[in-house]
N, C-alpha and C positions, 0 to 999 in steps of 0.2 A: 862570128860566134864560134868558139872553139868547144868541141865535145870530146868525150872519151873515145868515141869511135874515130875521130880525126887524128889521135895520137898514133894510130897504126899506119898512117900515111906519111909520118914525118921520117924522111930518109936518114937524118942525122942521128936518130936513136932507133935504129933498126933492131929487131929481135924482141920487141915487147910481146908478151903472151897473156892474154886473159884467161884466168883458170876458174873463175866464178863470177856470178853477179852480172851475167850478160844482159839482164833485163834493164840494167842502168847504163847501157852502152851510149844512150843519147844524153846522158847527164852533161850539163854545161860545166866548163872549166873557167873560173875567173882568175885564179892564182894558184901557184904551186908552193908547198911548204914542206918542211921536214918535221916528222914527229918522232922524237927520241925521248919523250918524257911522259910517263903514264898520267901525270896530273895536269896535262896541258889541254884537256878538253874544253875548259871554260874559255880558252883563248882562240878556239877555232871558229871559222865562219862558214856559211854554206857556200857551195861551189868551189870549195878549196880541194885541190887534188894533193894527197898526202904521200910523201915518200919516206921510207924507212929502211934500215939495214935489218930490222928484225931483232936487234939486240934487246930492246926493252921487254919483248914478249917471248923470247926464244925458249924459255923453260916454264912458262906459266900459261897453262891452258885457259884458266879463268880470265886472265887479262887479254889473251887472244880473242876470246869471244866478246869480251866487253868493248874492245876497240872497234871491231866490226859493228857492234850494236850502236855505240856512241856516234861514230862517223855517219852511220845511216840516219840517225835521229837528227843530227845537225844538218843533214842534206849535203854532206861533203860529196864531191864528184866520184872519189874512189880511192883505193889504197894501192901504192906501188911498192913492192918489196924487192930490194936488191938480193939476188940469189948467190949462192955458193960461199957466202961468208959465214952465215949462221944456219941457213936452210939449203939443203939440196932440193927439197920439194916443200911446198907449203903444207902445214898440217891439215888433215882432213876436216877437223872440227871448224877451222877457219873457212874452208871452202864450203861446208855445209851452211854455216851461218851467213856467209856472203850470198849464197844462192837463195837462201830463205828471205833475206832482207833486200835483195837486188842491188847490192853495193859491188861495183866492179873491183875485183881483186886481180892484180896484174903483176906479173914476174918481170923484173928488169935484169938484163944480162949483166954478169959480174964486171965486165970491162968498163962500164960507164960510171963516172962519178955522179953523186947526187947533185952537186953544185952545177955541173954542166947540163944535167937534165932539166934542172929548174930554169936555167937561163934560156934554153931552147924553147921550152913550153911557154914561159912567160912571154917571150917575144911573139910567139904565135897567138897567144890569148889577147894581147893588148888591143887589138882592133875592135873587139866586141864592146868597148867601154863607151863609144860615142853615143850609141842609142841609150845606154843605161844612164849616161850622164845627163842627156836631155830630159829623160823622165824624172830623174832625181831633181833637176833644177826646177821643173814645173811643180813638184810637190814642195820644194823649199819655198817658192813663191806663195804657195797657198798657205803654208804654216805661217810665213812672215806676215802675210795680209791679216790673218786671224789675230796675230799678236798686236799689230798696228791698230786694228779696229776694236781692241779690247775684248775679244771673244772669250779669253780666259781658258782654264784648263778643261772646261766642259766641251768647248768646240774642238780643242786640240784632241781631246780623247775621242770624240765622235768621228772626226776625220781620220784619225789613226785606225780605229776599229773598222771603219768602212773600207779603208785602203788595203789593210792586211787581212781582212775578213776573219777576225777573231775577237772575242770579247777582251776588254781592257779594264784593269784595275790600277787606279793611281793612289799611292799611299805617301805619307810624309817620311821623314827620316826615322821616326820612331815606329814606322809600320802602321800608322793609324789612317784610316780611310779618308781620302780627299774627295774622290769621285770614281765612278765606275760607268762603263758603257756596255750594255749587253749586245749580243748579235743575234739576229733572228734565227740563225741556223745552229745556234749552240744547243747541243743535246744534253748538256750538263749545266743547267741554269745557275748563274752566279748566286741568285737569291736562295736557291736550295742548298748550295755548297758552302757559302761564306756568310759571316755575320756582317752585313752591310749597313753598319750604323756609322755615320760620320764621326770623326775624331775618336773612333775606338779601334783597337787592333782587329785586323781582318783575318790574318793567317795565324795558325797555331804556332806554338813556341818552337817545336822541332823544325818546322819549315823555315822559320826566320833564322834559327841558329845554323842552319845549313849553308847560309850565304856567307862567303868569305869576307873578312874584314877589309881586305884590300880590293874589294870589287871596283872601286872607282879607278884603281890603277889599270884594271883590265881593259877598260874603255870599250867593251863589247858586252852584249847580252850573254847571260849564261843560262843553261838549262837546269831546272830542278823539277822533281816530281812531288806533286801534292797528293798525299794519300787521303782518299775520301771513301770511307767504308771499304768496299771491295774494288773501288776504281783507282787508277793511277793517272792523275791528270798532269800532262806535260805543260810546264810553265816556262816562259822566257822572261828573265828578269834583267832590266837595264837600270842602272843607277842614274838619277837626275843629279848631276854634279857639275860643279864649277871649281876649278883649281883644287880638286881632291875634297872639297867640302860637299857632302851629300845633302841635298834638299829633299830628296824623296826617291821613290822607285816606280818605274812602269812595269807592271806585270801583264804578260800576254797569256791569257787563259786559252792555250792552243788546242781547242777542241773541234775546230771547224776545218782548218786546212793547214798543211805544213807551210812554214815561212820560206819564201825565196830569198835570193840575194837582194833583190830590190826591197823586199819587206824589211830586211835587216837595216838597210841604209835608211829607209823612211823612219824606222823605229829610233835610230840615232838622231835624225833630224828633230823628231817629236821630243826627244829627250832634251835637246838644246833649247827648244822653245818653251818646254815645261820649266827648265831651269830659270829662264827669264821671267816667267809668270810667277814662280816662287820667290824670286829675288824681289820683284815688284811688290808681291803680297806681303813679304816679310818687312820691306820698308814701311808700307802702310801700317802694318800691325805695330811696328815699333813706334810710329808716330802716335797711334791711338793709345799705346801702352804708356808713353810718356805723358800724354794729356791725362789719362786715368790716374797715373801715379801722382801727378801734381795735384790733382783734385783730392785724392785721398790724404795726401801729406797735409793739404791745407785743412781738410775737414778734421783730421785726428789731431791737429795742433791748435785748433780753435781759431784759425785765421779768417774763416768765412763768417763774416758778421751780417751780411745782407740776407734777409729772409728770402727775397725773390731769387737771388743768385743761388742760394743753398737749394731751393726748391727745383730750379730748373736743372742744375748740375746733378743733383741726387737722382732724379728721374732719368737723366741721360745715362748715368752709370749704374743703374739697376737698384737703387735704394728707394725705399718708400717712406716719404717724409711723415706719413701719419702713423708709422710703426714705432714701437719702443725698441730700442736697441741696446745691446751691451757687447763688449768686446772681449775676446780671449786671444792671448798672445802665447805663441809656442816659441821658446828659445831652444835653438839646436847647437850643441857643441859636438863637432865631428871628432871622433877619437882616432880616425885614420887619416887626419889632415897632414900629419908630419911625414907621410910617405911621399909627399909631393914637394920637391925642393923649389920648383918654380912658383912664383906668386900667381901668375896667370893660371897655371894648372890647379892650384888650390882654389882659386875663385870659381873656375869652372866646375870643379868637383862640388863645391858647396852650392853653386847655383843649381846643379843637377839634383841634389838632395832636397833643396827647398821647393824646387819645381815639382818634384815627385810628391812631396808632402801636400802641396796644394791640390794636386790631382786626387790624392787619397781623401782629403777632406770633402771634396765635392762628390767623390764616389760613395762616401758614407754619409751624405747629407741627411738621409732618413734618420740618423741617430739624433739629429738636432731637434730642439723644441721651437724651431722657427725657421725663417728663410735665411740661407747662408750666402755670404759674400766673403770670398777668401783671396788673399794675395800674399806676397812675401817682400820683405825688405831685408837685404843682407842675410843674416842667419836667423831671422825672425819670421814666423808665419802669423799673420793677422787674420782672425776670424771675426767677422761682424754678424751677429745674429739678431735678426729683426722679427718682431712678433706683433701681430695685430693688436690694435689698442683696445679691442673688445675682450681680449683674453686677460686672465689674471697675471700679475707680474711674476716673472721667474723667481723662484725661491733659490737661496743659496745652495741647498743640496741638489736641486735640479741642474743648476749650472755646473756643479762639481761632477754630477753623474755623467753629463755629456762630455766634460773635459777628461774624465777618466776613461770613457769609451774611446775618445779620439787618441788618448795617450797609448792605450793598448794597441790600437791599430798602427799608429806611427812607430811604436816601439818594436813591433813585430816586422813591419815592412821596411823600416829604415835602420839597417844594423850599423853597429859601431858608432852609435850616437847617444848622447846624453840629452834628455829632454827635461825642460822646466816649463810648466804651463801656469800662466797667471791669468786671473779672471777679474774683470772689472764689474762694477755694479750696473744694473739695468736702469736706464733713465727714460723718462716719459717723452722726451723729444729728441730728435736727431741733432738739435743744436748743442746738446750736452754730451754727445757721443765722445768728444774728445776727453771728457773727464773719465769716462769708463776706460778708455785706452791708456790714460795716464795711470790710472789705478792698477790696471793689468801689468803694465811695465814695472810699476813700484813693487808689486808682489814678487816679480821675477828678481828685481834688484835685492830685496830682502832675502829671498831664498838663496841667492848667490852669496850674500854676505854671511848667512848661516852655514854656508858650504853644503847645501842640500845637493845630493847626487842623484838628481832626477826626481820629479814630483810635481804636485798640483797644489795651488793655493788660491783662495779668493781674497781680494783686498781686505775684507772684513776680518779675515784671520790675522791680519797684521796691522790693524788700525792703531793699536797701542804702540807697537814698534815704530810705525810710521810717525806718529805724534812725537814720540821721544827722539827719534833719529833726526827729524827735520826742525825741531823747535829748541833743542837744548844742546849746548856744547859738550863735546866728549869729556872734557875736564870736569864739568859739573855732574855729568852722568856717573863718571867714575867715583867722584866724591860721594854721591848719594848712595852708590852701591856699597862702598867701603864702610860707610857708616852703618848701613843696614845689615850687610852680609859679610863684611870684611873678616870677622872672626871665623866664620865658616870656611871662607875662601882660603885663609891662611893655614887653617887646620888641614884642609884637603891637600894643599901644596906641600906642607911639611910632613904629613903622616901618610900620604898616599890614599887617603879615604875618598869617597865620593858622596859626601853629604849634600852638596848642592844639587847633583843629579837626583838624589833621593827626595830632596825637598820639592824640586820641580815635579816629579812624579806624584808626589803627595798632593800637590795643589791641583794638578791635571785630573786627578781622580777625586776631586771634592773632599779632600781630607779623610777619605775613607781607607782604613788600614787593610781590609780584605782586598778590595780592588787594586790598591797600590801594589800589594805583595804579589797578587796574580800578574799585573802588568809587568813587574820587574823580575818575575820568576824567583821571588824570594820566600823563604818560610816566614810565616807571620810573625813569629817571635823574633826573627832576625831584624824585620822591619821595625817592630816596636822598640827594640834596642836602639836602632839607629835613630829613630825619632826622638827617643829619650835623650840620646846624646846631643842631638841638634838643640833640643830645648835647653839642656844644660849649658851649651856653648853660648847660645843666644840670651841665656837667662830669661827665657819666656815660656809661657804655657801654650802658645800659639792659639789663643782664644780671642784675644782682642781684635775687633774688626779693623780698626785703624792700623794696628801693627801688621795684620795679615795682608792688607792692601799695600803697605810699604814694602813688605817682603816680596810680594808678587811683582811689583814694579822693579824691584832690585833684580829679581831673577830675569826679567825681560831685558834689563839693561845689561846683565851679564852676557846674554846671547848676542846682544848688539855689539858689545865690546870685547867679546871673548878673545879674539886674536890680539887685541891690545894688551889684555891682561897677561896673556902668554908671553908676549914680547917683554913686558915689564918684569915679569917673574924671571925670565931668562937673563935679562940685563942685570937684575939684582944679584942672581946667583953668580954671574961672572965677576961682578965687582966684589962680592964676598970672597971669591976664590983668589 
């Protein structure tokens, strides 16, 4: 075992001089390294002896003090500075800081090269690893046995905490809590300091954002400070990663004791075993998800015909067969999708958005008027809402209110996206849920056909459109429209008027002149003039009920075939030219 004190007995590097931090003279040295980058602290390990020419901190007193502080906190063995190149004597502030923290600060004579010193010291230090390797192998066998016996992350966390004598927090790749292990000597209890709710974020945003994106490349734990009221809690963070894919993080709540070199090695072993557990859990979860997806796909397409099968599978997947259900479907069109050229990148981007939407739906489940079940398929979020059979049926306006509330939440939290929400009817039995799902999708299809740019609609809003669109051929619909409103359509096309839009608004406002004028921001007399012109063109007084029904149907057909009419008009103009 090589210590700082032993350095002064090595004849081949004679002339070393300790100028500060003699309290750490017995610090162990495991390896020697060069530090010439002020951003390299995340890459350092305990018991490293650091060599430097002093170039990086020669003119920066703040950095000089920071280096001494960081090396001390990492439990490095000491700092050796080559003299006469940038320093004749080491700055007093570094000497004071090193004395305060007990970090050996050593002067190296100018004639020695750093590479030669590294070679000499590493050769002397290599003998200490036999004992360390034996202790490490014993711990490896313990962790491996836990994995083989199916102990899971709970036992790994417990053994790790017991070994390194500090509390442990385990989170997934999104920083949501998986498990934690408290330590009996912890004076800053985890329960007091953190929000320890499973599957919820544990640490605040500032702490998480301080973690570098390339942490999996570092392959070592890094130090970060968690600010808690007036306390600064030192944390060591190690990614649980395989092939640069991060499955989660191990956070050591370092409040009981400083970590030794052995502790850091054990931490890395625990990370490997944690990764194996996360991979296993992920595979199990994927199998469960596939089974769940198959069930809902069959349920929502009406493929499950057996009552007993439906009963058992519904209960297994969290649905109550005695409830009345209706479905809401959210269609997401991502406006920033084109920034990704790679198909896989686009799919991952969309997957992240839809997954976030599902989380938001569950987070705001209190907005619903029943029990929520939510999942996603491609770019659609499916929300199933179940309500006790003893409660009155959900009214259309109640369903729309919930859909509007969810629309506002998603629109705010999922930027650069266009949302369309379709609502199906509520049915008395779960056997008919597929009808509600089909209606919700049909509402979205019709909104897309009308080129709605975001909005909400109930299937009942489009029942006439649905009937016309699915039962009558386009040619017949166009013929009916031209017979009923062809003269108005031609007048608008030739003279640039908007009488069809005016007529739509007139019907929407129950033939009320004042309400229609208000809705269209027109003067009452202007609207009266337009209505008179429409009557004149149609040769009608707009009072016959049968004629009014015919005109209303024609207007709905116009909306269904609007793009076709525009294309026809364009083609006619081209042929005339």
